[in-house]
N, C-alpha and C positions, 0 to 999 in steps of 0.2 A: 503493499499499499504506498503512495506516494506520501500520504498526510503522516503515516507513522514514520516513514524513512526522515521526513523533513523535521518531525518533532525528536526524533532520536540525534540526529545532527545537531540540532540548535542545543539540546541539553549536553551533549558530548563536549561541545565547544564551550559551554557555559562551565562544565565541570573542569576542562582543562584549562580555563582561564583562572578560575578558583586554585587550582592545585599550582599553578604556577606563580600566582599571587603569593600562595602561602610560602612555597619554596623561595621565593625572591625576598620576602621577609625574613624567612629563616636564616637565610645566607647572610643577611645584613646582622641578624642578632649574631650568627657565630662567628662572623668577622669581626665584629667589634670585641666580642670576647676574647679572641686569639691574638687580636692587636693589644688588647690591654695586658694581656698575658705575656705577650712578647716585650712589652714596654717595662713591666715589673720586672721581668727578668735582668735587664740590663742594671737594674739598682741592685740585685742580689750579685751578679758578677762583680760589681764595683767593690761591694763590700768583701766578698770573699778573697778577690786579689789583694786589696789593701792588707788584709789578715795576715798575708805571708810577708815573712821578713826576706826571704831568698826564694825565688821562683823558679822550679824547674818546670820547662814546659811539658814535658812528657807527664809529670808526675801532676801538675794541673790539669792536664787533658784527662788524665786516668780518673781523676777525683771528680771532675765534672760530669764526665761521660756517666760515672756511677753514680751519679746524684739526679742528673736530669736527662731527658730525652731529646736527643738531638737528631736532626736530619743532616745538618751541615755544621762543623766547626773547625776554624782555622785560627791559628796562633802566629803572629808575626812578631819580630824584634822592632826596634827603633828605625832599623835602616830600611825595613820592609821584607826583611828575609824570611821566608817561611820557616817556622819551628815545629808547626805540627798542623796536619791538615786530616779532616775525615769529611766523607761524604756517604750519604745513604739514601737511595732513590725508593726505597720500598714504600714510601707513603704515598708516591704518585700513582700507584696502581689503584687507588680508591677512588670511587664516584666523587667523593664528597672533595678531595684534593684536585682532581680533574675539573670539577666545575667551579670552584672557588677560584683556582688560578687561572680559568679562562675570564673569569668575571674580574679578574684583578682585585679579589678580595682578600688573597693571602697575604699577611705581611711580608714584606721586604727583609733581606737579610740586614741584622742590626751589627753595629762595630761598637765595642767599648776598649776604650783607651786608658792606660794606666801609666801616668807621668813617673810614679814612684818607680816602678820596675821596667819602664819603657817596653810596654807591651801594648798589642793592638789585638784584640779577639775580636773575630767576625762568626757569627752563629746565626742559626735559624732552628727554632725548636720543631718538632715532629708533629705535635698536637693529635697523636693518636686517638686520644679519647675522645676528642671533639670530632674529629672526623669520623669515628665509628659510629658516634651519637648520630651524625648528619646521615651517614648512609642509612642506619636502621630507621631513622625518622622517616626518609624520602620512601623506601620501600614499601613502610607501612601505610603511609599517605596513598601512594600509587595503587596499592591492595584495596584498601577502604573505599578510594574512588571506584574502581572498578567493580566491586560487589554492589555498591550503590546505583551504579550505572545500570548494572545488569537489572536489579530489582526494579527499578525506575522504568526501564524499557519494558518488561513484562507488565507492569501495571498500566504503561500509557497504551500498550497494544490493546489489552483488554479494555480499557476505557474508551479506544477509538473503535474497535470492532463492536462495543455495545451501542455506542453512538450511531456509528453507519447503519447498523441493523434498524435501528429506531427510525432513523431518517428514509432507509429506503422503504420502510413499511408505510410511513406517512406520505412519501411520494407516489407510492403505488395506488394507495387510497384516492390521494387526489386526482391522479390520471383516470383512475377507472370511475370517479364520481363525474368528472368532466366528459368523459365519452357517454356517460348515461342521461347527464342532466342537460337539458337545452339551456338552462340559464348559467352558464359558466361564471359569470360574476358572483352569482351567489354561493357557488362552490369555493371560489378564491376567497371570499370574504369569511367564509367558516373556518379557513386554516389558521393555525397559530400565526402570530405576527412574525416570528422567526422565518417563515417559508413564503412570505411576500417578495423579497428579492428573487427567489427562487421561480415564482411564477411569472415574474418581469423577464427573467433570463429566459424560460421556456417560451415565451410568447414571442421576444426578439428571436430565438432560435427557430420558431415557425415561420417567421416573417421573412428571415435568411434563407430559410431552406426553400420556401415559396420562390423567390428572387432566382437562386441557383436553379432550381427547376425549369423555372421559365427560359433562363439564359441556356440550360441544357437542350431544352426543346427547340429553342431557335438554332443553337450550334448545329444541333442534329439535322435540322430543316436545310442548314446550310451545307452539311456534309452529303446530304442527298442530292441537292443541286449540283454540287461539283462532282460527285459521282455520275451524274448523268449528264455532265456536259464535257463537251472536249476542250482542252484545256488551250490549246492554239487557236481555234477558230472560234470558241464560244458555241459553237452549235451543239444540238444533243447528239448522244453519242449511241453507240449501238444497245446499251442497256435500255435507253428511253425508247428506241425504235422497235425492240423486241416486247416491251411493256404494252406497247401501244397496241400491237398485233394481238397480245394475249387479252388485253381487257376489250378491245373493239372487234375484232375479226374472228376469234376463235369459236364464237357462238354463231352456228349455222343458222339460227333463227332471226339473226339481225339481217337488215337489208343494206348494209354498208357495200359500196363498192368503189373503184376508182381506178387509178394506174399507178403503178411504182415503177420509178426509174432509177437507175444506179449508173451514176457518172464515174469513171475510172480516170485516176491523174496518172496515165502512163508513162509521163517524164519525170517522175518524182526520183526514181533511182539514179537516172543518167544527170539530172540536175544536182542531187546531193554529190555524187562522185565527181563531176566535172567542175562545178561552180562552189561546192560548198554548202553544208547543211543550212547556214543562215538563207541562201537563196533557195533552197528545197523548202524551207518554212515561209518564205515570201511568196512563192508560187503556190502553195496550198492554200494561204491566206487568201491571194488573189482570187483564185479558183473558187473558193467559197462564197465570197463576196459577190462573184459573178453569179453562181447558181441562186443565191440568195435574192438577188435582183429579179431576176426571172421569176422566180416562185411567188415574190409579194404580189405579182398581178393575179394569183389565183386565190381563191377564198380558203382558209382553213388549211392551204398546204403547208406542209413541215418539211425541213431539212435535215437530215442527219448525218454525221460523220462516222460511218460504221468502221473504217479502220485507217491505216495509214493512207492508202490512195483510193479509197472507194467513199463515196457521197451517195446517199438514199435520199429520193424525193418522193413523198406520197402527196398525190393529187386524189383527194377525195371528191366523189362523185364525178369524175371526168373519165369519159370513155378513152379506149385506145386511138378512136379517130379523131378525137378532140386533143388528144396529147400530141398529135402530130405537130400541131402549132407550138406547143411547149418546146419540143425537140427542136423545132425549124429555129425559134427564138434564141434558143439555148447555143445551138451551132454558131448563130452570127455573133452572139457575145464571146464566145470561145475563140473566134477568128479575130475580133479586136483585141482580145487579151494576147494571143500569138504574136501579134506585130511588137506589142510591148516586152514580153518576155524573150523573144527570139529564140523559138524552138520549132521542130517540125511538126508539132502538134500539141495542144494542150490536155485534151482528155476526149474519151469515148463513152457514149451513152448507149445504155440497153434499157427498153422499157416492154413492160408486160402489164396485162389489165388483171386486176384482183376483184375479189368477192368474199362476203364473210364466209368461214368456214375452209377457206383453200389454206393448206398447210404452208407456212412460212418458207420451211425448205424447198419446197418446190417451186415458189414465187423467185427466190434468190438463185436457184438453179436455171431458172429461164432467163432471169436477167443477165446472168453470166454468160449464158449462151449468146444472147443478143449482143453483149458487149464484144464477145470474141467476133462475130460477125461484123459488127460496125467497124473494128480495127483492120479488117481487110479491103475497107471500102477506100475511104480517103481522109483526108486530116479532120479531126473532129467529128467524124460521122456519128451517126445513130442509128438504130435498128429496133423495130418493134416486133418482138418474138410473139406469134400468133399459134405457131404449129406447136402444140404440148406433147406431140408423140415422140419428142427427143427424149423426154423423160424416161421412156420405158428402155432404152439402151443408153446409158451414159456414157458408155466408151465410144459411143459412134454418134455424139451429138451433132447436129448440123453445122454448130459453130467451129467443132474440131474439123470436119470435113471440109468446110470452106477454107479453114487455116490451111489443110493439107495441101488443097488445090493452090493456094497462093504461094506457099514456100517451095511446091515443084515448079510454078512458072518462073519463079526468082532464080531458082538453080539452073533450069533449063535454059532460060533467057539471058542468063547473067546479069540480072537486074540489081546490080550493087553499085552505088556509088561511094568511092572511098575520099576521105579526108585525113589530114594528119594535123597533130596537135604538138608543138616542138616542146622539148625538155632543156630549160637553160642551164648550161653548166654553170657552177659557182666558182670555179677557177679555172686557169688556163690548162692545167692538167687533168680535169675530169672528162671522162669520156661517156657521152650520152647520146639519145637519138632522138628521133621524133615518132611518136606513136600513131599508128595507122588506125582510123575509126571507120566502120562501115555503116552504110546507110541503105537500106532496101526500098525499094519500089514496086507497086503493082503493075498490072499490065496498061492501067491508065497514067502510068508514072507519078502516082501519088505516092508520097514517102509513107511507109509504114512504122508504126512504134517499134523503134530497135529492140527494147527488152522485152516486148511482148513476141517480137518475131524469134528471137533468140530461145525465149522459154519454150515457146510452142514448138520449134524445131527439135529442142532436145526431147521435148515429150513425145514427138513423133518419129523419134530416132532419125532424124535428117541432118542434124547437125555436123556430122562429119563430112557429108556434101558441101554445107555451107563454109566450113571452114577451108576445104579444099579450094572452093570458089575464092574466097578471102585471099588465100596465099598465091594462088595462080593469078590472079588480078593485080596482086601488088607487085610481085616479080615482073610481070609484064609491063606496067605501067613505069617501073624502075629503069627497065631496059629501054622502052620507048623513049622516055624522056631525059636518058643518060644521067641519071642520078645516082651511079654506081659509086660514087666518092662519099655518098651520105649515107648515114645508119637509120633503118625505121623498124620499130617494134610492132609487130603484129599478134593481136590477142588469140590465144587458142584456147577452146573448152577444156577442162580437165577430161572429159569424156573421149575427146579425139587423140589428146595426148597419151592415154592409157590404151587405146587401141593399137593393135599390133599391126593390121593392115595400114591403118593410117600412118604410122610411124615409117612403115617400108615404103609407102608412096611418097611420103615428105622427104625421107632419105634420098631417094631417086631424084625426085625433085630438084632438091638443092644441088646434088651432086652435078647435074647437067648446068648449072650455071655457078661455078664455085665462086667468082668473082662478087656475085650479089649476093650467095647465101653468107659469104663472110661480113656483110653489112646487115644482116637480118638478125633481129632479136625477137624472140618469142617469149610473150608474156602469159602466164598460167597464174591463176589464183593459188594463194597459200592453202585454202580451204581444199580445194580442188587435189593439189597435189598430196596433202594428208590423208585422201581416202584410199589412195594405194601407193606406198612410199616405193615399193619395189618396181612398179610400173613407172612411176615418177623418175626413179633412178635410171631406167633403161632409157627413157624419153630423151633425160638430160645427156646422158652419155651419147646418144645417136646424134644430138643437135651439134654437140661439141665436135664429134668425128667430122662433121661436113664443114666446122669452121664458124657456125652461125654460134649465138648466144641464147643464154636464158634468163629471165627476169621472174622473180617470184613476186607477183604483185598482191594487193590488198594485206600485204604482210603486217603482222602483229596482232590479227584478230583470232589466231588460233592459240591453243593450250600449248602447243609443243614447238613454238617458234623457233627457240635455239636449236632444235635437233636438224633444222635445213643446213646450219653451217656445218655441221658434223657430217651429214648424210650425203646431202646432196651438192652442196658448194656451189649455189648458183652464180651466175657473173654479175646480176644486179639483185636488189630487192627494192620495192617499191613500197613504201610504207602506206599504210590505209589512210585515207583522206581524213578521218577523224582525229589523226594526231596533228595534222596542220592547223586544224580549226582553232584559232585563239591560241596558238602556240607561244605567241609572244607574253601572254599572262598566266598560261598554265605551267606551273613549275613541275607538277606531276610529268606531263607529257615531255617537257623539255629534259627531265631525268631520263626518262625511259628512251628517248631518242638518243641521248648522249651514249648510254651504254650499248645500244644497238650500233650506232655508228662507230665507236671504238672497237666493238667486237669484230665488227663485217671488215673495217679497214685492216684489222690485223690478219685477216684471212684472205686479204685481196678481193673483198667483195665490194661493189659500189653501192651507196644508198641514194634512192631518188625519193622526194616528197611530193605527193600530188595533192589538188584540190587547194592551191596557194591563191589566197583571193585578196590579199592587202599586202601593201607595202611591208608593215610591220612583222607580218608573218613571214615574209621572205626575208627579211632580216634577221629574224631570230633563227630561221633555219640555216643560215649562213653561218651564224655565229656556231652552230652544234655540228658544222663541218660537214654536213650532207653533199654529195656530189652533183646533184641537180634538182631543180624545183621545175614543177608543171603544174598548170592551172590557168582559169581565165585572167589572172593578174599578169601571167607571164605571155600569153598567148592563146587566142581562140583557134578552133578548129579551122583549117582551110582547105578547100578541095583542091585535089590534085592536078 
């Protein structure tokens, strides 16, 4: 009990103060007594010495020691020469001697001079009896104090327990009466006077509790709003989207219907990688504002951000036919935004009609198919999916079939446009290159979304043919334009790098043009190479045999990054763009890059930093001794 502890400590302090006061007073009394005794002894010594006719120092000392108890005795002649000396420290071991000496209450040594015999006697009495009395008195007082303290503590504890039990009983009765009686004032007035402060405290506690409860409810509402809102755009998120369907559209008896549109920001990954994450956030924000402006013209329409790249629009009571106007209006706005952002496209939209009782999973599958089809048309295209039979065979959705046709057309007709983006060396000894970037077009020469094209090509096992097309086109352009003195980097997917047939084809192609091969650097992602380390090593060894080089890009995102230095030993590593973002202020990234650069340089590996967007980032990276920098600040992609 805290009350008991406080009372116990308070009483303990009081008793200790009393004990110390007593001991201090007792020390003064003892000190006065022994000082008086020491002074009296000086008179006695003078009379004893004067009674001698002839003094023998040893005989005198023997007689004095036999008569009195000394702790120190010294006899000197008139010239100060010592005739006899005696010292006994046995008294210093007692508590009384230690305490009185520390308090400077013990008398100092006394000196008695005899002119008659020309002697000087220095002495100090032992005071054995007085010090023993002091010790016994001190220990007795301490014992008595301890016994009294224990008895008092037991009494106080029992008293406090009795008071607490009575108080708890009274408080319980009061609370029970307050819960039963409607007139709480009457109950409070019937209490003893000493309980009135308690009732005031309880009323204040109730008031504070109600305030805190109100704040908690407001905070919970705020958390709910934050949990259902996208932080970047401020739009409702997927949680709100699902809640809407659960509340409004799951019940088949409802008559709700409308159109669901999903707009996919297909350029997000490319912008994040090439321009930086700040540019990516700006792109998403501008797209969200564009969609919102179009949606504002429809009553009760809502916009949701489902994930990083997908936005959902609910158009209640709008038929699929009427939704075409929405899609056309949105496409026009996206075209305007494309001119400001300077990309091949902004987003693609898929639409599907919905009605109450329709499963949400089916609707999202249909809109995904519609988006895939829209991506095969032209920049910022849209498509309304009315054929629901595609749901019966997910692996053969019409969207996928359409993509397959487009990919085959690109490969067969070599519908690829090549760009290159320079990598700037940070010093004259740095060996860097320009990265080749591919853009694909459909039969109408409309640019297809690169990320979606590559993803669908991998999904349909067409990526090896795409990689062959890019390698062939790049080497042909280098030959045609006479660029054999320049170095170029070509992106290769890990699936191609690990394919034996592709490796055989690539080795033969490079050996046909060794001069060009020596200027080629193949870029493969760190994550892709980690999937099959033995196949990655075979690919790297093959590339080196032809005189070409290898870059491990997106470096630093894997958990086993340092194994590459030991197992693969690439020619370059290109750090993931996240390490360049704000590196001038991010001490953690600076430290990590410093370690990577130092280790890479010790093994002869060059380090490149991509997604460099500001002068400050470029300067910070140069201070970290990277070998090259790449990004929109350094140079934008230029067509071959």
